[in-house]
N, C-alpha and C positions, 0 to 999 in steps of 0.2 A: 634441697628437698624436691622430690619428684611429685608432680601434680598432674592430674588428668587435664589434657588440653583438647579442645574441640575446635575444628577448623571447618566452618561452613564453606561451601564452594558452589559453583554452577554445576547443575546436573550434567553428567557426562565427563566432568573434569576430575573425578575422584581418583582414578588410577594415576594420572599425571601428578596430582597434588600429593598423593601418598609417597611417590618416588622423590618428589622435591622435599617434602617434610622430613623424610628419612635422612636425606643428605644434610639437612639443617639441624639434625640431632634428635628428632622425635623417634621414640621406639615403642614397641608393643602396639603397632599401628593396626587400626581396624578401619575398614571402609563401609560406609552406609550410603544411602541415597542422598546425594548433594552434601555429604559431610565426610570428613576424615577425622579420626580421633586417635589419641595415643598418650604416652607419658613423656614428661619432660620437665626440666627445672626452669627457673626464672630466665636464665640466659637463653635457653632454647626458645622460650616464649618471645623474648626480645628479638632473637634472630628471625623467627617466623614473621614478626611484625615488620621487620626491616627488609627481609630478603624474599619472602614468599611472593611469587608473581601470580599465583593461581588462587590462593585462599581469599575468600571474601572478608573474613574476620578471624581474629584469634581470641578464643574464649578460655579464661582461666576458671576451671570448674571448681565450685565451692562445695557442692553437695548434690546428692541424688537420692531420691526416696520414692517409695510407693505412696500414693495418695488416693483417698476414696471420695473426698468431698472438698468444698472450699475451705472448711475449717482445718483440714489436714494441710492444705497448701499454706495457710497462714502459720500453722504450728511448725511445719518443716522449715519455712523461711525464717521464722523468728528464732529458731534454735541456732542459727549461724551467728558467729561472733562478728557482727557487721562493723564494730568499732575497730577491727583489725584492717578494715578495707576502706572506710571513709569516715571523715570527721563531721561534726555537726556544722562546720563551716562550708562543707562541700555541698554542691547541688547534685542531684542524681535523677535518673529516669529509669523506668522499668520497661523493657520490651518483652512482651509476652506473646508466645506462639503456641497455638494448640487449643483444643476444646475437649470437653468431657469431664467426668467427675463433678458434675454440677456447674461447670464453667461453660456458659453458652456463647460467650463472646470474649475476645481478647482484652477488651477494656475492663471487664469485670475481673478477669484473671490478673491483669496488671495492678488493679486496685488492691486486691488481696495481698499481693506481694509487697506493694508499696507501703501499705499500712503496717505489715509485719516488720519491715525494715525500720520504718519511722518509730514504731512503738519500742522496738528493741534498743534503738539508739537513744530514745528519750529516757529509757530506764537506766542505761549505762552512762550516758553523757549529760543527761538532764536537759537535753535540747533536741528538737526535731530538725533535721536538715530540710532545706527547701527542695522542691521538685522543679526541674527545668527540662521540659520535654524537648526543646530545640537544641540546646547546647549544654548538656550536663557535664559536670566534672567527672562523674562516674556513671557508666551505663551498665545496668544490671540486665542480664539476659535470662529469661525464664522460659523453659521449653517443657510442654506437657504432651506426652505421647503414650497412649495405651496405659493410662493410669500411673505413669512414672514421671515425676517432676525433676528437672535438672536446673540448677541455678549456677550462674557463672558471672564473672566480671568480664566485660568486653575490653580487652587490653588494646585492641586496635582503635577503638573510639569511632567506629563507623566503617564503611566499606573501604577495604584496602585498594580497590580499583582507583580510588581517588589518590593518585600518586603525588599530587602537588605541583605537577608541571603543566597541567592542562589549563589554559586560560579561557578557552571557549571550545565548544563542540561544533563540528560540522553537522550536516544532516544525517540522521540515523546512525550515530557513532557506535562502533564496536567497543564494548567495555574492555578495559586494559587486561583484566584477568582472563577474559575469553581470548583476546589476542595472544596472550602468553600461552594459553592452552593450544591454540592453533600452531604457534611456533614450536612448541615442544613436540606436538604430534608430527610435524613435518621434519623433525630432527634438526632444527636450526642450530642449536648449540654445537653439535658435531660438525654440521656443514660449514658453519662460520669458522670453526677452528681449522677446517681443511681448506679454507680460502675461497669458499663459494661466495658469489655476489648475490644481491637481493634486489628484486623489483616488485613494487606494487603498482600495477597500471590503473588502479581505481583507489588511490590512496586516501581520498577524503582529507580528514584533518590529521592524518599521519600516524594513527595509533599503532598499526602493525609495524611500521618502519621504526618508530621510536622505541617500542618494546623490543624489537629485534636488536637495535643498537645497544640498548641497556644490557641485553643478554651477552652480546658479542664482546662488549667492553667490560664485562664483569662489574656492572654498576648496580648497586642495590636499588630496587624499584621505588622504595619509600624514602630514599635519601633526601628528597626535596619536600617530603611531607612535613607540615608544620605542627600537626596536632595528633596526639595519640591518646588513647583512653587510660593509660597508666600514669600520666603526668601527675595527677592529684591522688593517685592510689596510695594508701598508707603503707603498702608493702613494696612500693617502688624503690629501686636502688639506682640513683642517678649515676653513680660511679661506673657501674656495670654497663649502663646504657651509653655513657660517654665513651667508654672504651670500644664498644661495638661500632659507634658512629665513626670514631677515628680510624678503626680498622677498615670500615667501608670506604672512607675517603681515600685511604691509601690504595686500596684495591682499584678504586675508580681511576686514580691517576696512572697506575701501572697498566690498567686495561686499555685506556685511551692511547697510551704511548705505543702499545703493541698492536693496536687495531689496524688491520691491513685488508680492507675489503671495500667494495663500492656498493652504494645503495642509491636506488633511483625511485622516485615516486611521481606518478602522473595523475592528473585529474583535469577534467574540463571546466571545473568551477573555480574561478579565480579567487572568490572570497574564501572558499574552503581551503584552498592552497595557502592563502595568507595566514589562516589560522594554524595550519601545519607548520609554517615557518616560525610563527610566534612560539608555538609549543617547543619546537626544536631549539630555538634560541634560549628559551627558559631553562632547558636542560644543558645548555652550552654544547649542543651537538649539531648546530646548523652547518658547521664545516664538514660534517661527516656524510651528508647526503645531498643529492641533487634533486630538487623539486621543480617541476615544469608543468605548465598548462598544456595538456595534449589530450585530444579525444582518443577513445579506445581504438577507433578505426585506423589510427595512425601508429598503433603499437605493433611492432614487428622486431625480429631479431636484428641487432646491430653488432658490428665487430667489437665495438667498445664495451659491450656487455660481458665479453669473455666467453671462454669455452665451457664453463660450468657455472651454474647458479641456481637460484630458487626464485620462482614467481609465487607470490603469496598474496591473496586478495580476498576481500569480502564484498562481492558484488551485491546489488540490490536483490532482495528476496521476492518482492511483490507484496509483502505485508505492510511495508512502510513507504517505500519509494517506488515511483515509476509505474507506468502502465505496462501491461503484459507485452505489448509490441516492443517497447523499449528493452524489456528484459530479454526477449528473444534475440534482438539484435546484439545486445551486450554479450550474452553467453555464446552465441554463434561466432561472434568476432573474437572473443577470448580464446575459444578452442582453436580457431584458425591461426591466431597469432602464435599460440604455443607450438604449433607444428612447424613454425619457421625457425625454431631454436635448435642448437646443436644437441647431440644425443645425450650429453651429460647434464642437461638441464632437468629440473624437476618443477612441479607446480602443486600448490595446495589451495583449495577453494573451500570456503565455508558458506553453506547455503541451506535454507530450509525448503527450497523448491526443487524437488527431485526431477520434475519435468525439465526445468532449466538446466540442471546438471547433465541431463541426457543430451541437451542441445550442444554441449561441448563436443560431442562425438569423439570422446577419448576413452581409451581402455584404462580402467581404474586400477591403480596399484594396490591401494588399501583405502579403507574409510573407517571413520569413527563417529559415534553418536555424540552430539553436543547440544547444548541449549543456550540460546541467546535470549536471556530473560525467560519468558514463558514460551518462546518459539522453539520448537524442536528443529534441529538442524543437523547437517552432516558436514564433517570435515573430510573432504575427498582429496586423495593424493594421487598424483600422476607422474610417471617417468617418461620422458620423451623417447628414450630408447625402447620402451615397451609398446609404442603406438604402431599398430599394424598399418600397412599401406594398402590402398585399394580404393575403389570408387567411393565407398562410404567414409573413408578416412583421409584420403589424400587432400593436400592443401588445395582449396578451390579459390577461384576469384571471389572477392567479396560479393555477397548477394546471390551467388550461383546456387540454384536448387541442387539437392544432393541425390534425388532419385528420379526415375522416369516420370512418375505421376506428378511430382512437384514441378518438373520441367513443363509438363503438359499444362498444368494450371498457370504457370508463369506465362506461357505462350498465349493461352486463352485470354488472360487478363490484359496482356500487352495489346492483343488484337482488339479486344473490346474497348480499351482505353482510347486507341487511335480513332475508332469510329465514333465513340461518345464525345470526344473533344470536338470533332467536326460538327456533329449535330448540336452540341451545346452552344458552340459559337454562333450557329445559325439561329438558335432559339434565344440568344442573348441572355444566357444564364451561366452561373458557375456552381449550380447545385443540381446534381443529376446522379443517376444510378449507373454504375459501370459493370457490375457483375451480380447475378442473382441465381445461385445454384445451377449455373450452366453445366457444371460437372457434378453428378450426384455425390461423388466421393468428397467434394469440397462444398459442404452445405453452409454457405455463408452468403450474405449480401454485402456489396461494397458500394458505398455512396460517397460522392465527393461533395464537400461543402467548402468552396473557396480553397484555402490552403490546407484544409483538414480532410481526413478520410474517416468515415464512420463504418465500422464493420459489425454486422450482426451475425451471430452464430445461431444457426437453427439446430434443432435436435437431429442427430445423425440417424440414418436408417437403422432399424434393428439388426440388420444383417452385418453392420459394421461394428467391430469390437470397440468398446470405449477407449482402450489404449491407442488403437489405430486412429480413431477419430480425433483424439487429443493431439497426437503427433501431427496429423494433417493440418489441424488448426494452427499449431505453432509454426508449421512450415509456411502457411499462408501469411502469418504475421511477420515472418522474415522476408517473404517475397514481395508483399504489397508495397512497403516503402521504397524498395529498390525499383520496382517497375514503374510506380507512379511518381517517383522522384520527389518524395517528401521525407522530412525527418521522422524517425520512428516515434518521436514524442508527439507528432501531429496525427497519430493513428489512435482511434478510440474504439475499444471493443466492448460489445454488449452481447449477452446471451438472450436470444429471443425465443420465447415459448408462447403457446396460445394463451392469450389474455382474456379475462372476463371482466365485465363491468369497468370499474375505474382503475383496474390494475395498470393499464397502459399509461395512465396519467399520474401514477403515484411516483414519489421521489425515489430514485435509485441510489443517488449519492448526494453529496453536498459540496460541490466544488464551485458552482456559480461561474464557470468559465464559459464565455460565449464568443461567437464570431459573427460576422455579418456577411450575408450572401446577397446576390442580386438576381432578379428575375424580370427582365425588361427594365422598366423604370423603377420598379419596386426594390426596396431594401428590407431584408428580414434579419432579425436577431435569431441566431441558432444556438441552442444549448446542447452540446454534445454529450455531456456527462450526467447531468442531474436527473434525467427522466429517460424512460425507455424510448419514447419518441423525441424528436429533436426540435419540434416547433413548426415544422413545415412538411406537409405531405407531398412528396415529390410526384406521386402518381396523379395528382390533381392539377398539374401545371396547365394542361390544355383547357380544363374547365375554368380555371382562373383567367386564362387568356380570353375565353369567351365572355366572361363577365366584364373584363376590362373593355372589350370591344363594344358591348351592348349597354354599358352603364351611363353613357352621356345623358345628363339631364334627368335621370331617373332616381326614384326613391328605392334604395337597396336595403333588403333585410337579409341578415346572415344568421341562421339558426344553428345552434351547436357550433359556435364560431371558432372554438379552440383559440388560436393566437391571432385570429382575424386577418389572415393573409389574403383571403378573398375580398375582404372589405377594403384592404389597402389597394388592391387592384381596381375595385369599383371606384374608389375615391380618385385614384390617379387617372381613371378613365373618364372622369367628369361627372360622377353621380351628383345629383342635387344634394343628397345627404345619405348617410348609411347608418343603420341600426344593427348592432351585433349583440347577440344574446348567448350567454353561457352561464352555467351554474358555478364554475370554478373561478374563484377570485385569483388564484395563482395564474391562470391562463389569461384572464382579463388584464392583470398587471403586465403580463408579457405582451399582450396586444397593445397596451399603452406604449410600451417601448417601440413596437413596430410603427405605431402612429407617429411617435416623436422622430423616429429615424426617417420617416417620409414627410415630416413637417405638415401633418394633417391638422386641420382646424377643428373647432368645437362643433361643427355640423356633423361630425362623425361620432356617434354615441356608442358607448359600451354599457350594457345592462347585465347585471347579475340576477339571474332568475332561472327557475325551472322552465324549460321551453314549453312543455305541454301546458302547464298552468298559465304561463304568460300569454300564449296564443289564445287561450280561452277568455282571457280578460282584456287583452289589448284591442283597441278600436281603430288602430291605424290602417292605412292603406298603402300598398307598396307595388311598384311597377316590376320589380325584379327581386326574386327571392332565391336564396340558396339554402337548402336544408340538407345537411350531411350528418345524420345522427350516428351514434355508435351502435354497434350490434346489440350490446346490453349495457345498462347502467342502473345504478341504485340511487334512489332519491330519498334520503333520510327524512327530510321534512314532510314529504308526501307519503312516506312509508310504502313505497311501491317500487317495482322493478320495471324498467323500460326494456321491451323486447322489440327490435325493429320489425321482425317478421309478424309478430302478433299485433303490434300497435301502429304499423305504418298507415293503415287506412284512416284511423282517427287523426294521426299527425298530418297527413296530406290534406284531409278535409279541412282542418283548421288553418293550414297554410293557404288553401284556395280561398277561404273566406276573407283572408287579409290581402288577396291579390286584386289589384285594380283591373278594371276592364282593359283587355289587350295586353295584360301583363304575362310574365313567364316565371314559372317555378322550375328550378333545377333541383331535382331530388337525386341524391346519391348515397351509397353506403358500401361498405367493404365486406359484407356478409356474403360469402361465396355461394351459399345455397339459397340466397334470397330469391323469392318469386313475387312479382308484383300482383297484387290481388286483382282478379278480373273486374271487380266492382269499380275500381279506380279507372281501369281502361275503358269501361263502358260509360262512365260518367264524364271523363275528360279526354282530351286529345293527348295521348302519351306516345312520345317518340323515344325509342331506346337509342341513346346516343353513346352508349358505352364504348363502342369501337372507336368512335370519333374523338374520345377523350383520352385515348391511350397514346402517349408520346413515344419517341424513339427508344427510351431506356426501359420501357415496360412491354415492348412488343412481344417478348418471349413469354410474358405472363399477363395476357390480356384480361384474365379474370380477377385482377387485383381489386377492381371495384365495378359496381353497376351504376349507371347514370341514365336519367330520363329527363327529357324536356317536356313539361306538362303545362298545357294551356287550356283555357275554357273552350268548350265546343261552341262553334257559331252555327246559328240556324241557316239552313240552305235557302 
């Protein structure tokens, strides 16, 4: 009996699945978005469950009808003879997809279908079967689209990508049915039959390699699968299924005997490779492939790979794994490695990151759209024989810039780094700026924090096309680790735009990854990922040094203290005590970490308060005060906005009232258009020390901040 069969699949895999399904016996085939359908008998359905490498599920369609409301859904469902498909002793579940016709959510749609099935079986069998949402004997699929309801039995019993051989996943695994699509698109079945070898230089848990071996050895992908959705189905024919299993086992044995190709898989993660070995052993294919721990930068053509073969891989996209700098290094290295192979080699790469695919610098033979879950991706195919030679394509030394401007940037960065290292050693610090928009074409700032490098991308000039600016940024992310001799994983990129209020302090990510840097005696915790700023304002290094030198025996007050780095310097300089005030609990907690790192005692207080309000109420007296307010900030409790230009007179007046006789106030801010009010200059002795607080790494941008030394005027 011919029955409509529906085969859901990953979007972009429809054409591949249609060809595969036709070879397995499906006819009258139609393709939709993420689905292939056609006609077939029970044996065809079984073959699809056992042999389809691309289908997500196999659905045996029971009925299809127009519906106008929930009552219609109930009636259409109840009209089906469900006793022909499940007994009252079976458990079942309904998976409903779609909305409309009065169905506002899938739970309500599933409930209507479930009630209709249960009621129909109660009438015919006098018992209602139980529902088991997690592991049902029978899974019913209901699909509502544009007023049309389709009902089916899920013969596969869940996703067919669960082949039954995978014991554990590596990080960000490629699902098996998408790996099969990649292999089909690359022409692997034909290449394998012609004696091509296969390499995955980023093999992870081995999905691509194992799916490739299953294809090459003519092994049914679901042969190891323990559970199918038809096992408890009333129309199941065990004898037919047993015959197909025996046929698949025979084909497996013959396929392995004639298998004559070599397969290599490399990855730098030992734990993931161990998983790949376990998966291969579970398939009894461990003897068919060579797995080795090897970083991508050591991947290059070897005589043992043969004269022809296929490189197939799924590098990180950027959505799930890896920072962008690591991605740049990965794709650059992969493209360079491919160019070392003989002319008869081919390569296929699946990636959602078109910028990264361009980093391969390869001439593309063909590409296909694909989806990895909800992520739109491309399957890009390359032939070594089609790669043009020339400056932009020739094999370069690892890390070598590929155009003149990139070479100029690399040279400037190298020169800056040599000079910065000497100055930093003299200043006894490992936190400093190396590059800051020295070349307008490369609008980034590069800061060193110990073993890490922090890169901030600024908005490119309007005269630079976005595509060109993007390429230049990616070039820098390839060059920087090479020139500064750090792992690409130790480079952190952020996009910096003009911030207002608390934006610069708001959380950007949630990685909680920190490192420790030193500045003289002081140790600071740096968070490179979670916030726009890192916890240490490098441009204030000389101002902190002043405070350290002047703090001995003094009472120090730090206003808008941020992570209290200046308070640490005052404490280490011998301050009698320090008081640090900020409204952010997040940054006060961070300051506590800095205090602990420097083993400061309880004489050094941290106070959470609005600075303006606290100054108005505090009655303390201080010998040395640092006030470094933000340009703008919002205070919800006080329901007001702080503006440093507008409010600095009031702020300074309140600071001066807290200043002990003979004391010093250091007032600074980074508002580049800031003007000190003449009333302050008239009332107090104000010395502009901005130039004296600019250290070696900010000499090219001396307007990074303004700073004044303010003291009370003395009578002549």
